[in-house]
C-alpha positions as CSV (number, residue, x, y, z in Angstrom):
1,M,2.7,-10.3,-19.5
2,K,6.1,-10.3,-21.1
3,N,6.1,-6.5,-20.9
4,I,8.0,-5.1,-18.0
5,A,5.4,-2.3,-17.8
6,D,2.9,-4.8,-16.5
7,T,4.7,-4.7,-13.2
8,A,2.7,-1.6,-12.5
9,Y,-0.4,-3.7,-12.1
10,L,1.4,-6.1,-9.9
11,V,2.7,-3.3,-7.6
12,A,-0.7,-1.7,-7.5
13,M,-2.2,-4.9,-6.3
14,Y,0.4,-5.2,-3.5
15,R,-0.6,-1.6,-2.5
16,A,-4.2,-2.7,-2.4
17,L,-3.4,-5.7,-0.2
18,E,-1.5,-3.5,2.2
19,S,-4.2,-0.9,2.3
20,E,-6.7,-3.5,3.4
21,R,-4.7,-4.6,6.5
22,A,-5.8,-3.4,9.9
23,D,-2.2,-2.2,10.6
24,A,-1.6,-0.8,7.1
25,L,1.4,1.5,6.6
26,F,-0.6,3.6,4.2
27,H,-4.0,3.7,2.6
28,D,-4.4,3.8,-1.2
29,P,-8.1,3.9,-2.1
30,Y,-7.4,3.6,-5.8
31,A,-5.0,0.7,-5.8
32,R,-7.4,-2.2,-6.3
33,L,-9.2,-0.3,-9.1
34,L,-6.0,0.3,-10.9
35,A,-4.6,-3.2,-10.4
36,G,-7.7,-4.8,-11.9
37,G,-7.9,-8.4,-12.8
38,K,-4.4,-8.4,-14.2
39,G,-2.8,-7.3,-11.0
40,A,-4.8,-9.8,-8.9
41,M,-3.9,-12.6,-11.2
42,L,-0.2,-11.7,-11.3
43,V,0.0,-11.6,-7.5
44,E,-1.4,-15.2,-7.3
45,V,1.0,-16.5,-9.9
46,L,4.0,-15.0,-8.3
47,G,3.4,-16.4,-4.8
48,E,5.1,-15.3,-1.6
49,K,2.3,-12.7,-1.2
50,E,2.9,-11.6,2.3
51,K,6.6,-11.2,1.9
52,I,6.4,-9.1,-1.2
53,T,3.5,-7.1,0.0
54,N,5.6,-6.1,3.1
55,A,8.5,-5.1,0.8
56,I,6.3,-2.9,-1.5
57,A,4.5,-1.5,1.5
58,L,7.7,-0.4,3.2
59,R,9.1,1.1,0.1
60,T,5.9,3.0,-0.5
61,R,5.6,4.3,3.0
62,L,9.2,5.5,3.2
63,I,9.0,7.3,-0.1
64,D,5.7,8.8,1.0
65,E,7.3,10.2,4.1
66,Q,10.3,11.6,2.2
67,I,8.1,13.4,-0.4
68,E,5.9,15.0,2.2
69,K,8.9,16.1,4.3
70,L,10.8,17.5,1.3
71,V,7.9,19.4,-0.2
72,Q,7.3,21.1,3.1
73,S,10.9,21.8,4.2
74,K,12.7,22.5,0.9
75,K,10.1,24.5,-1.0
76,I,9.9,22.0,-3.8
77,D,7.5,23.3,-6.5
78,T,7.8,20.4,-9.0
79,V,7.8,16.7,-8.5
80,L,8.9,14.7,-11.5
81,N,7.9,11.0,-11.2
82,L,9.7,8.9,-13.9
83,A,8.3,5.5,-14.8
84,A,5.3,6.5,-12.6
85,G,3.2,3.5,-13.5
86,L,0.0,3.3,-11.5
87,D,1.3,5.5,-8.6
88,T,-1.5,7.5,-6.8
89,R,0.5,9.9,-4.6
90,P,-0.9,13.1,-6.2
91,Y,-4.4,11.9,-5.0
92,R,-3.6,10.6,-1.5
93,L,-0.6,12.5,0.0
94,N,-0.7,15.7,2.0
95,L,0.5,18.1,-0.8
96,P,0.1,21.8,-1.4
97,V,-2.4,22.7,-4.1
98,S,0.3,24.8,-5.8
99,L,2.6,21.8,-6.3
100,R,3.2,20.7,-9.9
101,W,3.3,16.9,-10.2
102,I,4.4,15.4,-13.5
103,E,4.1,11.7,-14.2
104,V,6.1,10.1,-17.0
105,D,5.6,6.7,-18.5
106,F,4.6,4.8,-21.6
107,G,1.4,5.9,-23.3
108,E,-0.6,2.7,-22.8
109,I,-0.2,2.6,-19.0
110,L,-1.0,6.3,-18.6
111,A,-4.1,6.1,-20.8
112,D,-5.4,3.2,-18.7
113,K,-4.7,5.0,-15.5
114,E,-6.3,8.2,-16.7
115,Q,-9.5,6.4,-17.7
116,K,-9.8,4.5,-14.4
117,L,-9.2,7.7,-12.4
118,Q,-11.3,10.0,-14.5
119,H,-13.6,10.8,-11.6
120,A,-10.9,11.2,-9.0
121,K,-9.5,14.6,-8.2
122,P,-5.7,15.1,-7.5
123,V,-4.8,17.3,-4.6
124,C,-2.2,19.3,-6.6
125,T,-1.7,20.2,-10.3
126,L,-1.1,16.9,-12.2
127,E,0.4,16.4,-15.7
128,R,1.0,13.2,-17.5
129,I,3.7,12.9,-20.2
130,K,4.1,9.9,-22.6
131,L,7.8,9.2,-22.9
132,D,10.3,6.4,-23.0
133,I,12.6,7.6,-20.2
134,T,15.4,5.2,-21.4
135,D,15.7,7.2,-24.7
136,S,18.6,9.5,-23.9
137,S,17.9,12.3,-26.4
138,L,14.2,12.5,-25.6
139,R,15.0,12.5,-21.9
140,K,17.5,15.3,-22.1
141,R,15.1,17.5,-24.1
142,F,12.3,16.7,-21.7
143,F,14.4,17.6,-18.6
144,A,15.4,20.9,-20.1
145,D,11.8,21.7,-20.9
146,I,10.5,20.9,-17.4
147,T,13.1,23.0,-15.7
148,K,12.1,26.2,-17.6
149,N,9.0,26.5,-15.3
150,S,10.5,25.1,-12.1
151,R,12.4,26.7,-9.2
152,Q,13.3,23.5,-7.3
153,A,12.3,20.0,-8.4
154,L,12.4,16.5,-6.9
155,V,12.9,13.5,-9.2
156,I,11.4,10.2,-8.2
157,T,12.5,6.9,-9.9
158,E,10.7,4.4,-7.7
159,G,10.8,0.9,-9.2
160,L,12.9,1.9,-12.2
161,L,16.7,1.8,-11.6
162,S,16.9,-1.9,-10.6
163,Y,15.6,-2.9,-14.1
164,L,18.3,-0.9,-15.9
165,P,21.9,-1.8,-16.8
166,E,24.5,0.2,-15.0
167,P,25.6,2.3,-18.0
168,Q,22.0,3.5,-18.4
169,V,21.6,4.4,-14.7
170,A,24.9,6.3,-15.0
171,S,23.5,8.2,-18.0
172,I,20.3,9.1,-16.1
173,A,22.3,10.2,-13.1
174,A,24.4,12.5,-15.3
175,D,21.4,13.9,-17.2
176,I,19.4,14.7,-14.0
177,Y,22.4,16.4,-12.4
178,E,23.0,18.5,-15.5
179,Q,19.7,20.3,-15.0
180,S,20.1,23.1,-12.5
181,K,16.6,22.9,-11.1
182,L,16.5,19.1,-10.6
183,N,18.1,19.3,-7.1
184,W,16.7,16.2,-5.3
185,W,16.5,12.6,-6.4
186,L,14.6,9.8,-4.5
187,F,14.7,6.1,-5.2
188,E,15.2,2.6,-3.8
189,L,18.5,0.8,-4.2
190,E,18.9,-2.9,-4.2
191,S,21.9,-4.4,-2.4
192,T,24.5,-6.7,-4.0
193,D,23.4,-9.4,-1.6
194,T,20.0,-9.3,-3.1
195,M,21.5,-9.8,-6.6
196,Q,23.7,-12.6,-5.5
197,N,20.8,-14.5,-4.0
198,Y,18.5,-13.6,-6.9
199,D,18.5,-17.0,-8.5
200,K,17.7,-18.8,-5.3
201,I,14.4,-17.0,-4.8
202,Y,11.4,-18.8,-6.3
203,A,9.3,-15.7,-6.8
204,R,12.2,-13.9,-8.6
205,R,12.5,-16.8,-11.0
206,I,8.8,-16.8,-11.8
207,F,8.9,-13.0,-12.1
208,D,11.7,-13.2,-14.7
209,Q,9.8,-15.8,-16.7
210,Y,6.7,-13.6,-17.0
211,F,8.3,-10.2,-17.5
212,A,11.6,-10.8,-19.2
213,S,11.3,-14.0,-21.2
214,G,13.5,-15.9,-18.8
215,N,16.2,-13.2,-18.5
216,K,17.0,-11.4,-15.3
217,T,14.8,-8.4,-14.6
218,L,17.0,-7.0,-11.8
219,L,20.2,-5.6,-13.2
220,F,21.4,-2.7,-11.1
221,A,22.9,-3.1,-7.7
222,P,26.4,-1.5,-7.7
223,T,29.1,-3.1,-5.6
224,E,30.0,0.3,-4.1
225,G,26.4,0.9,-3.1
226,I,25.3,4.5,-2.8
227,S,28.8,5.7,-3.5
228,F,28.2,4.9,-7.2
229,F,26.3,8.2,-7.6
230,Q,29.0,10.3,-6.1
231,R,31.0,10.1,-9.3
232,Y,28.2,12.0,-11.1
233,G,28.2,14.8,-8.6
234,W,25.5,13.5,-6.2
235,R,25.6,13.7,-2.4
236,V,23.7,11.4,-0.1
237,A,21.2,13.4,1.9
238,E,19.6,10.4,3.5
239,S,19.7,6.6,3.3
240,L,17.1,4.5,5.0
241,C,18.0,0.9,5.6
242,V,14.9,-1.3,5.0
243,W,15.7,-3.5,8.0
244,K,15.9,-0.6,10.4
245,E,12.7,1.0,9.0
246,L,10.7,-2.3,9.4
247,R,11.5,-2.2,13.1
248,R,10.6,1.5,13.4
249,L,7.3,0.9,11.7
250,K,6.6,-2.2,13.9
251,R,6.2,-4.5,11.0
252,Q,7.0,-8.0,12.1
253,V,10.3,-9.5,10.9
254,K,11.3,-13.0,11.5
255,L,14.3,-13.2,13.9
256,A,14.2,-9.4,14.2
257,W,16.1,-9.5,17.4
258,L,19.0,-11.4,15.7
259,V,19.0,-8.9,12.7
260,E,19.2,-6.0,15.1
261,R,22.1,-7.5,17.0
262,L,24.0,-8.2,13.8
263,M,23.4,-4.6,12.8
264,K,25.2,-3.3,15.9
265,L,28.1,-5.7,15.3
266,N,28.7,-4.6,11.7
267,Q,27.1,-1.2,11.0
268,A,29.0,-0.6,7.7
269,Y,27.7,-3.9,6.2
270,W,24.0,-3.1,7.0
271,D,24.4,0.4,5.6
272,Q,25.0,-1.3,2.2
273,Q,21.8,-3.3,2.3
274,S,18.7,-2.4,0.4
275,S,17.6,1.1,1.2
276,V,15.5,4.1,0.2
277,V,17.9,6.8,-0.9
278,L,17.6,10.6,-1.2
279,L,20.3,12.4,-3.1
280,C,21.0,16.1,-3.5
281,K,23.5,18.0,-5.5
282,S,27.0,18.5,-3.9
């Protein structure tokens, strides 16, 4: 459980818990199978089940919506999901059969996933690539190879950037931008406030103990927010504030009326809070 890759089982279990709600934001019929006993155990150990399930559910729903919208409106023919973990979008989203979906992660997690989903059929063309995405030289060669057979690609790094140090995120941003066909990039971005309050959150401390041997697992939350990516050529196509989206999706938030009032008083501040971000090339 000291392996950060095990967070994939944890996230899958949160997707399963969300899917079983009467007011679920999405339905993932494979989540519980993929999470298995490891995912169920980790959720119990971590605690704060409802709060974290809400957070994962919102992130999943927002990224789902962005993917379906982009594939339909921007003629995306390739989706590149880096650190894909136990994601099941190629099986459950409304995607064209012609779409090429490529999952990249460590071999062990992909092998387990492939075995568990051996009888499930993806809705589009699905490929799985074993690769350590943090290896710069391997990453660059992989990106160059993928773009040979793509016209316009969307890159997803859900649940990845927050665990990386800033120089590594910068390197990934530059490498993706360098490839002419990798035109869109979708991910979630933690706020600096989240980082500052990190040590005060019980679940975060337990999370660190299990997955990072007591070190902090969340490393990336740039003080300049989304503007961080502009220096590498990226432009913000859309930024979805999690607080606003919770209200839109009618998911109960404590003191929601107060949060909404504070948003109106200081819009710039709330724009810097945790969000789901879509970037495109300038």
